[in-house]
N, C-alpha and C positions, 0 to 999 in steps of 0.2 A: 799839184803839178808834178811832183817827184813821182808819184804813183803812177800817173798817167804816161810819163816817160818809160818807166819800167814796163808798164803794160804794153806799150807800143813796141818797146825793144823786144820783149818776150813773144809778141804776135809775130814780129818779122822773123825772129830765130825759128819759131815753129813753122812758119810758112816756108823759110829757107829749107829747112830740114825736110818738109814734105815735098818740095820740089826735087830735091837732091835724091829722095827715095823714089 
């Protein structure tokens, strides 16, 4: 579960950075 949460957070961060760029 912890890994899944970290994975989701990481994906959101990547997506957010991609949108800002």
